N, CA, C and O atoms as a GROMACS GRO file, in nm:
protein
  440
    1MET      N    1   8.762   9.255   8.970
    1MET     CA    2   8.865   9.305   8.882
    1MET      C    3   8.886   9.212   8.763
    1MET      O    4   8.998   9.194   8.717
    2LYS      N    5   8.780   9.153   8.714
    2LYS     CA    6   8.792   9.067   8.597
    2LYS      C    7   8.844   9.145   8.478
    2LYS      O    8   8.910   9.088   8.390
    3ILE      N    9   8.816   9.273   8.474
    3ILE     CA   10   8.865   9.355   8.363
    3ILE      C   11   9.017   9.353   8.361
    3ILE      O   12   9.077   9.337   8.254
    4MET      N   13   9.079   9.370   8.476
    4MET     CA   14   9.226   9.371   8.482
    4MET      C   15   9.283   9.236   8.441
    4MET      O   16   9.392   9.230   8.384
    5ALA      N   17   9.212   9.129   8.469
    5ALA     CA   18   9.261   8.995   8.435
    5ALA      C   19   9.238   8.961   8.289
    5ALA      O   20   9.316   8.886   8.230
    6ASN      N   21   9.133   9.016   8.229
    6ASN     CA   22   9.095   8.971   8.095
    6ASN      C   23   9.116   9.072   7.983
    6ASN      O   24   9.133   9.033   7.868
    7SER      N   25   9.115   9.199   8.015
    7SER     CA   26   9.126   9.300   7.910
    7SER      C   27   9.269   9.307   7.856
    7SER      O   28   9.366   9.288   7.929
    8ARG      N   29   9.279   9.335   7.728
    8ARG     CA   30   9.409   9.359   7.665
    8ARG      C   31   9.412   9.497   7.601
    8ARG      O   32   9.498   9.527   7.518
    9ASN      N   33   9.316   9.580   7.642
    9ASN     CA   34   9.309   9.717   7.593
    9ASN      C   35   9.388   9.805   7.691
    9ASN      O   36   9.344   9.825   7.804
   10PRO      N   37   9.503   9.857   7.649
   10PRO     CA   38   9.588   9.931   7.743
   10PRO      C   39   9.521  10.055   7.803
   10PRO      O   40   9.546  10.088   7.919
   11GLU      N   41   9.437  10.123   7.727
   11GLU     CA   42   9.369  10.242   7.781
   11GLU      C   43   9.266  10.203   7.886
   11GLU      O   44   9.253  10.269   7.989
   12GLU      N   45   9.194  10.095   7.859
   12GLU     CA   46   9.097  10.046   7.958
   12GLU      C   47   9.168  10.001   8.085
   12GLU      O   48   9.124  10.032   8.196
   13LEU      N   49   9.278   9.928   8.069
   13LEU     CA   50   9.355   9.883   8.185
   13LEU      C   51   9.406  10.001   8.266
   13LEU      O   52   9.400  10.000   8.389
   14LYS      N   53   9.455  10.102   8.197
   14LYS     CA   54   9.507  10.222   8.266
   14LYS      C   55   9.396  10.292   8.343
   14LYS      O   56   9.415  10.333   8.457
   15HIS      N   57   9.279  10.304   8.280
   15HIS     CA   58   9.166  10.370   8.346
   15HIS      C   59   9.129  10.297   8.475
   15HIS      O   60   9.120  10.360   8.581
   16TYR      N   61   9.109  10.166   8.466
   16TYR     CA   62   9.066  10.092   8.584
   16TYR      C   63   9.176  10.083   8.689
   16TYR      O   64   9.147  10.083   8.809
   17TRP      N   65   9.301  10.075   8.648
   17TRP     CA   66   9.412  10.076   8.743
   17TRP      C   67   9.413  10.208   8.822
   17TRP      O   68   9.422  10.209   8.944
   18ASN      N   69   9.402  10.319   8.749
   18ASN     CA   70   9.403  10.450   8.814
   18ASN      C   71   9.283  10.469   8.906
   18ASN      O   72   9.296  10.523   9.016
   19GLU      N   73   9.165  10.426   8.861
   19GLU     CA   74   9.045  10.440   8.943
   19GLU      C   75   9.054  10.356   9.070
   19GLU      O   76   9.018  10.403   9.178
   20PHE      N   77   9.102  10.234   9.057
   20PHE     CA   78   9.116  10.148   9.174
   20PHE      C   79   9.212  10.211   9.274
   20PHE      O   80   9.182  10.217   9.394
   21ARG      N   81   9.326  10.258   9.225
   21ARG     CA   82   9.425  10.318   9.314
   21ARG      C   83   9.370  10.446   9.379
   21ARG      O   84   9.391  10.471   9.498
   22ARG      N   85   9.300  10.526   9.300
   22ARG     CA   86   9.245  10.652   9.352
   22ARG      C   87   9.143  10.625   9.462
   22ARG      O   88   9.146  10.688   9.567
   23LYS      N   89   9.052  10.532   9.437
   23LYS     CA   90   8.946  10.506   9.534
   23LYS      C   91   8.997  10.435   9.659
   23LYS      O   92   8.960  10.472   9.770
   24THR      N   93   9.080  10.336   9.642
   24THR     CA   94   9.130  10.265   9.761
   24THR      C   95   9.230  10.350   9.837
   24THR      O   96   9.234  10.346   9.960
   25GLY      N   97   9.310  10.426   9.765
   25GLY     CA   98   9.408  10.512   9.832
   25GLY      C   99   9.341  10.613   9.923
   25GLY      O  100   9.383  10.631  10.037
   26ARG      N  101   9.241  10.678   9.873
   26ARG     CA  102   9.170  10.778   9.954
   26ARG      C  103   9.098  10.713  10.071
   26ARG      O  104   9.095  10.766  10.182
   27LYS      N  105   9.039  10.598  10.044
   27LYS     CA  106   8.958  10.530  10.145
   27LYS      C  107   9.043  10.481  10.262
   27LYS      O  108   9.000  10.489  10.378
   28TYR      N  109   9.161  10.430  10.233
   28TYR     CA  110   9.240  10.365  10.336
   28TYR      C  111   9.361  10.444  10.384
   28TYR      O  112   9.430  10.401  10.477
   29LYS      N  113   9.388  10.558  10.324
   29LYS     CA  114   9.506  10.634  10.361
   29LYS      C  115   9.506  10.671  10.509
   29LYS      O  116   9.604  10.646  10.580
   30GLU      N  117   9.397  10.728  10.556
   30GLU     CA  118   9.391  10.772  10.696
   30GLU      C  119   9.398  10.653  10.791
   30GLU      O  120   9.463  10.660  10.895
   31LEU      N  121   9.331  10.543  10.756
   31LEU     CA  122   9.337  10.423  10.841
   31LEU      C  123   9.479  10.369  10.848
   31LEU      O  124   9.524  10.325  10.954
   32PHE      N  125   9.549  10.371  10.736
   32PHE     CA  126   9.687  10.324  10.734
   32PHE      C  127   9.776  10.411  10.822
   32PHE      O  128   9.856  10.360  10.900
   33ILE      N  129   9.761  10.542  10.810
   33ILE     CA  130   9.841  10.635  10.891
   33ILE      C  131   9.813  10.612  11.040
   33ILE      O  132   9.906  10.609  11.121
   34GLN      N  133   9.686  10.595  11.075
   34GLN     CA  134   9.651  10.570  11.215
   34GLN      C  135   9.713  10.439  11.265
   34GLN      O  136   9.763  10.432  11.377
   35SER      N  137   9.709  10.338  11.182
   35SER     CA  138   9.766  10.208  11.219
   35SER      C  139   9.916  10.218  11.243
   35SER      O  140   9.968  10.163  11.341
   36VAL      N  141   9.986  10.286  11.154
   36VAL     CA  142  10.131  10.305  11.170
   36VAL      C  143  10.160  10.384  11.297
   36VAL      O  144  10.250  10.349  11.373
   37ASP      N  145  10.084  10.489  11.320
   37ASP     CA  146  10.103  10.570  11.442
   37ASP      C  147  10.081  10.487  11.568
   37ASP      O  148  10.158  10.496  11.663
   38GLN      N  149   9.976  10.405  11.569
   38GLN     CA  150   9.948  10.321  11.685
   38GLN      C  151  10.059  10.219  11.707
   38GLN      O  152  10.102  10.197  11.820
   39ASP      N  153  10.105  10.156  11.599
   39ASP     CA  154  10.215  10.060  11.611
   39ASP      C  155  10.340  10.126  11.666
   39ASP      O  156  10.409  10.069  11.751
   40ASN      N  157  10.371  10.245  11.617
   40ASN     CA  158  10.490  10.316  11.664
   40ASN      C  159  10.477  10.357  11.811
   40ASN      O  160  10.573  10.349  11.887
   41GLU      N  161  10.358  10.401  11.851
   41GLU     CA  162  10.336  10.437  11.992
   41GLU      C  163  10.354  10.315  12.082
   41GLU      O  164  10.416  10.324  12.187
   42TRP      N  165  10.299  10.202  12.039
   42TRP     CA  166  10.314  10.078  12.116
   42TRP      C  167  10.462  10.042  12.130
   42TRP      O  168  10.508  10.008  12.238
   43ALA      N  169  10.536  10.049  12.020
   43ALA     CA  170  10.678  10.015  12.022
   43ALA      C  171  10.755  10.108  12.116
   43ALA      O  172  10.845  10.064  12.187
   44LYS      N  173  10.719  10.236  12.116
   44LYS     CA  174  10.786  10.332  12.206
   44LYS      C  175  10.759  10.298  12.352
   44LYS      O  176  10.848  10.312  12.436
   45ARG      N  177  10.637  10.253  12.383
   45ARG     CA  178  10.603  10.218  12.521
   45ARG      C  179  10.685  10.100  12.573
   45ARG      O  180  10.705  10.087  12.693
   46ILE      N  181  10.732  10.015  12.482
   46ILE     CA  182  10.811   9.900  12.528
   46ILE      C  183  10.960   9.918  12.501
   46ILE      O  184  11.038   9.823  12.509
   47GLY      N  185  11.000  10.043  12.468
   47GLY     CA  186  11.142  10.075  12.463
   47GLY      C  187  11.208  10.082  12.328
   47GLY      O  188  11.331  10.091  12.320
   48TYR      N  189  11.131  10.079  12.221
   48TYR     CA  190  11.189  10.089  12.086
   48TYR      C  191  11.160  10.227  12.028
   48TYR      O  192  11.069  10.297  12.072
   49THR      N  193  11.238  10.264  11.928
   49THR     CA  194  11.218  10.392  11.862
   49THR      C  195  11.089  10.391  11.780
   49THR      O  196  11.015  10.490  11.778
   50ASN      N  197  11.062  10.278  11.713
   50ASN     CA  198  10.942  10.264  11.630
   50ASN      C  199  10.917  10.115  11.606
   50ASN      O  200  10.996  10.030  11.649
   51LYS      N  201  10.809  10.083  11.536
   51LYS     CA  202  10.773   9.943  11.512
   51LYS      C  203  10.875   9.874  11.422
   51LYS      O  204  10.898   9.753  11.437
   52GLY      N  205  10.935   9.946  11.331
   52GLY     CA  206  11.037   9.887  11.245
   52GLY      C  207  11.156   9.838  11.326
   52GLY      O  208  11.209   9.729  11.301
   53GLU      N  209  11.198   9.918  11.422
   53GLU     CA  210  11.310   9.878  11.509
   53GLU      C  211  11.272   9.753  11.589
   53GLU      O  212  11.354   9.662  11.605
   54TYR      N  213  11.149   9.748  11.638
   54TYR     CA  214  11.101   9.629  11.710
   54TYR      C  215  11.105   9.506  11.619
   54TYR      O  216  11.153   9.401  11.660
   55ASN      N  217  11.055   9.520  11.497
   55ASN     CA  218  11.053   9.406  11.404
   55ASN      C  219  11.194   9.354  11.377
   55ASN      O  220  11.214   9.233  11.373
   56ILE      N  221  11.288   9.443  11.360
   56ILE     CA  222  11.427   9.402  11.334
   56ILE      C  223  11.486   9.333  11.456
   56ILE      O  224  11.558   9.235  11.443
   57ALA      N  225  11.454   9.384  11.575
   57ALA     CA  226  11.509   9.327  11.699
   57ALA      C  227  11.464   9.183  11.720
   57ALA      O  228  11.534   9.105  11.785
   58MET      N  229  11.350   9.147  11.667
   58MET     CA  230  11.298   9.010  11.683
   58MET      C  231  11.393   8.907  11.622
   58MET      O  232  11.392   8.790  11.662
   59TYR      N  233  11.473   8.947  11.526
   59TYR     CA  234  11.562   8.853  11.457
   59TYR      C  235  11.694   8.831  11.530
   59TYR      O  236  11.774   8.746  11.490
   60GLU      N  237  11.718   8.905  11.635
   60GLU     CA  238  11.838   8.890  11.717
   60GLU      C  239  11.967   8.896  11.635
   60GLU      O  240  12.064   8.826  11.665
   61ASP      N  241  11.967   8.977  11.532
   61ASP     CA  242  12.085   8.994  11.447
   61ASP      C  243  12.114   9.143  11.441
   61ASP      O  244  12.038   9.219  11.381
   62LYS      N  245  12.221   9.184  11.502
   62LYS     CA  246  12.254   9.327  11.507
   62LYS      C  247  12.284   9.384  11.368
   62LYS      O  248  12.276   9.504  11.347
   63ASN      N  249  12.319   9.297  11.274
   63ASN     CA  250  12.353   9.341  11.139
   63ASN      C  251  12.247   9.300  11.038
   63ASN      O  252  12.277   9.283  10.919
   64LEU      N  253  12.124   9.283  11.082
   64LEU     CA  254  12.019   9.233  10.994
   64LEU      C  255  12.003   9.318  10.868
   64LEU      O  256  11.999   9.264  10.758
   65VAL      N  257  11.993   9.448  10.884
   65VAL     CA  258  11.971   9.536  10.768
   65VAL      C  259  12.087   9.524  10.670
   65VAL      O  260  12.066   9.512  10.550
   66GLU      N  261  12.209   9.528  10.721
   66GLU     CA  262  12.326   9.516  10.633
   66GLU      C  263  12.330   9.380  10.564
   66GLU      O  264  12.361   9.372  10.446
   67ASN      N  265  12.298   9.274  10.638
   67ASN     CA  266  12.297   9.140  10.579
   67ASN      C  267  12.190   9.127  10.472
   67ASN      O  268  12.213   9.065  10.368
   68LEU      N  269  12.074   9.184  10.496
   68LEU     CA  270  11.968   9.181  10.395
   68LEU      C  271  12.007   9.260  10.271
   68LEU      O  272  11.979   9.217  10.159
   69GLU      N  273  12.070   9.374  10.291
   69GLU     CA  274  12.115   9.453  10.176
   69GLU      C  275  12.215   9.375  10.091
   69GLU      O  276  12.210   9.383   9.968
   70LYS      N  277  12.304   9.300  10.154
   70LYS     CA  278  12.399   9.216  10.080
   70LYS      C  279  12.327   9.109  10.000
   70LYS      O  280  12.361   9.084   9.884
   71GLU      N  281  12.228   9.046  10.061
   71GLU     CA  282  12.152   8.941   9.992
   71GLU      C  283  12.073   8.998   9.875
   71GLU      O  284  12.066   8.937   9.768
   72ILE      N  285  12.016   9.115   9.894
   72ILE     CA  286  11.940   9.179   9.786
   72ILE      C  287  12.033   9.209   9.668
   72ILE      O  288  11.994   9.190   9.553
   73LYS      N  289  12.154   9.254   9.695
   73LYS     CA  290  12.249   9.283   9.588
   73LYS      C  291  12.284   9.157   9.508
   73LYS      O  292  12.309   9.165   9.388
   74LYS      N  293  12.284   9.042   9.573
   74LYS     CA  294  12.311   8.917   9.503
   74LYS      C  295  12.203   8.886   9.400
   74LYS      O  296  12.231   8.834   9.292
   75PHE      N  297  12.078   8.920   9.434
   75PHE     CA  298  11.966   8.891   9.346
   75PHE      C  299  11.940   8.999   9.242
   75PHE      O  300  11.863   8.977   9.148
   76GLN      N  301  12.001   9.113   9.258
   76GLN     CA  302  11.972   9.226   9.170
   76GLN      C  303  11.995   9.195   9.022
   76GLN      O  304  11.909   9.231   8.940
   77PRO      N  305  12.105   9.131   8.981
   77PRO     CA  306  12.122   9.100   8.839
   77PRO      C  307  12.011   9.010   8.784
   77PRO      O  308  11.963   9.031   8.673
   78PHE      N  309  11.970   8.912   8.862
   78PHE     CA  310  11.862   8.823   8.820
   78PHE      C  311  11.731   8.901   8.806
   78PHE      O  312  11.658   8.883   8.709
   79TYR      N  313  11.702   8.985   8.903
   79TYR     CA  314  11.582   9.068   8.898
   79TYR      C  315  11.583   9.158   8.774
   79TYR      O  316  11.481   9.173   8.708
   80GLN      N  317  11.698   9.216   8.743
   80GLN     CA  318  11.708   9.304   8.626
   80GLN      C  319  11.684   9.225   8.497
   80GLN      O  320  11.624   9.276   8.403
   81GLN      N  321  11.732   9.101   8.492
   81GLN     CA  322  11.708   9.018   8.374
   81GLN      C  323  11.560   8.985   8.358
   81GLN      O  324  11.506   8.992   8.248
   82ILE      N  325  11.495   8.951   8.468
   82ILE     CA  326  11.351   8.923   8.462
   82ILE      C  327  11.275   9.047   8.419
   82ILE      O  328  11.185   9.040   8.335
   83HIS      N  329  11.311   9.160   8.475
   83HIS     CA  330  11.246   9.287   8.442
   83HIS      C  331  11.262   9.316   8.293
   83HIS      O  332  11.166   9.355   8.227
   84ALA      N  333  11.381   9.298   8.241
   84ALA     CA  334  11.407   9.323   8.099
   84ALA      C  335  11.328   9.227   8.011
   84ALA      O  336  11.274   9.267   7.908
   85TYR      N  337  11.320   9.102   8.051
   85TYR     CA  338  11.245   9.002   7.975
   85TYR      C  339  11.096   9.039   7.969
   85TYR      O  340  11.036   9.037   7.862
   86VAL      N  341  11.038   9.072   8.084
   86VAL     CA  342  10.896   9.108   8.090
   86VAL      C  343  10.872   9.234   8.008
   86VAL      O  344  10.774   9.241   7.933
   87ARG      N  345  10.959   9.333   8.021
   87ARG     CA  346  10.944   9.457   7.945
   87ARG      C  347  10.947   9.429   7.795
   87ARG      O  348  10.865   9.483   7.720
   88LYS      N  349  11.040   9.344   7.750
   88LYS     CA  350  11.051   9.310   7.608
   88LYS      C  351  10.923   9.242   7.559
   88LYS      O  352  10.874   9.274   7.451
   89LYS      N  353  10.870   9.150   7.637
   89LYS     CA  354  10.746   9.082   7.598
   89LYS      C  355  10.629   9.181   7.590
   89LYS      O  356  10.547   9.173   7.499
   90LEU      N  357  10.623   9.273   7.685
   90LEU     CA  358  10.515   9.372   7.684
   90LEU      C  359  10.528   9.468   7.566
   90LEU      O  360  10.427   9.509   7.509
   91ILE      N  361  10.650   9.503   7.528
   91ILE     CA  362  10.671   9.589   7.412
   91ILE      C  363  10.616   9.522   7.286
   91ILE      O  364  10.556   9.587   7.202
   92HIS      N  365  10.636   9.392   7.275
   92HIS     CA  366  10.583   9.318   7.159
   92HIS      C  367  10.432   9.299   7.170
   92HIS      O  368  10.362   9.302   7.069
   93TYR      N  369  10.382   9.278   7.292
   93TYR     CA  370  10.240   9.254   7.312
   93TYR      C  371  10.157   9.380   7.294
   93TYR      O  372  10.044   9.375   7.245
   94TYR      N  373  10.213   9.494   7.334
   94TYR     CA  374  10.146   9.624   7.322
   94TYR      C  375  10.229   9.716   7.233
   94TYR      O  376  10.291   9.809   7.283
   95PRO      N  377  10.230   9.691   7.103
   95PRO     CA  378  10.318   9.769   7.014
   95PRO      C  379  10.280   9.917   7.004
   95PRO      O  380  10.365   9.999   6.967
   96ASN      N  381  10.157   9.953   7.036
   96ASN     CA  382  10.115  10.093   7.025
   96ASN      C  383  10.126  10.170   7.157
   96ASN      O  384  10.084  10.285   7.166
   97VAL      N  385  10.184  10.106   7.258
   97VAL     CA  386  10.202  10.171   7.388
   97VAL      C  387  10.350  10.203   7.404
   97VAL      O  388  10.436  10.121   7.373
   98THR      N  389  10.378  10.323   7.453
   98THR     CA  390  10.517  10.361   7.475
   98THR      C  391  10.567  10.295   7.602
   98THR      O  392  10.526  10.329   7.713
   99ILE      N  393  10.658  10.200   7.583
   99ILE     CA  394  10.727  10.135   7.694
   99ILE      C  395  10.875  10.154   7.665
   99ILE      O  396  10.927  10.096   7.570
  100LEU      N  397  10.940  10.232   7.746
  100LEU     CA  398  11.081  10.261   7.721
  100LEU      C  399  11.164  10.134   7.738
  100LEU      O  400  11.143  10.059   7.833
  101PRO      N  401  11.259  10.110   7.647
  101PRO     CA  402  11.337   9.986   7.653
  101PRO      C  403  11.428   9.976   7.775
  101PRO      O  404  11.476   9.868   7.807
  102ASP      N  405  11.451  10.087   7.843
  102ASP     CA  406  11.534  10.082   7.963
  102ASP      C  407  11.467  10.152   8.081
  102ASP      O  408  11.534  10.193   8.176
  103GLY      N  409  11.336  10.164   8.074
  103GLY     CA  410  11.264  10.234   8.179
  103GLY      C  411  11.174  10.142   8.259
  103GLY      O  412  11.177  10.021   8.242
  104PRO      N  413  11.093  10.201   8.345
  104PRO     CA  414  11.002  10.121   8.427
  104PRO      C  415  10.889  10.062   8.342
  104PRO      O  416  10.856  10.113   8.235
  105ILE      N  417  10.831   9.956   8.393
  105ILE     CA  418  10.718   9.892   8.327
  105ILE      C  419  10.590   9.957   8.382
  105ILE      O  420  10.573   9.965   8.503
  106PRO      N  421  10.501  10.004   8.294
  106PRO     CA  422  10.375  10.061   8.343
  106PRO      C  423  10.296   9.956   8.422
  106PRO      O  424  10.269   9.848   8.370
  107ALA      N  425  10.261   9.986   8.545
  107ALA     CA  426  10.198   9.889   8.634
  107ALA      C  427  10.066   9.836   8.580
  107ALA      O  428  10.032   9.721   8.604
  108HIS      N  429   9.992   9.919   8.508
  108HIS     CA  430   9.862   9.875   8.460
  108HIS      C  431   9.872   9.767   8.352
  108HIS      O  432   9.771   9.705   8.317
  109LEU      N  433   9.990   9.744   8.297
  109LEU     CA  434  10.006   9.643   8.193
  109LEU      C  435  10.048   9.507   8.250
  109LEU      O  436  10.052   9.408   8.177
  110LEU      N  437  10.080   9.503   8.376
  110LEU     CA  438  10.126   9.376   8.435
  110LEU      C  439  10.012   9.286   8.475
  110LEU      O  440  10.035   9.176   8.526
   0.00000   0.00000   0.00000
């Protein structure tokens, strides 16, 4: 993926980003689904609803999800500032590419 690391042509980056995602997504989608199904079946055999429930139980915190959500909210303003900074730099770096000033950053440009 040297092209993704070195190219500054937004159309070329978009092409290779889309092709990579298309090829790997198709190739590994079924394997991923099988893996998730197997993990969930294993978790059910040992008394959990699914593998996610098992993973959470390992932390021995009944309020883990709620506590994590609170921590994420603390970081959200900082994350938004970083996102805005990166978006602003990309708008200047790629002046001919439409990057909305308050929208998502196109993944192929990162």
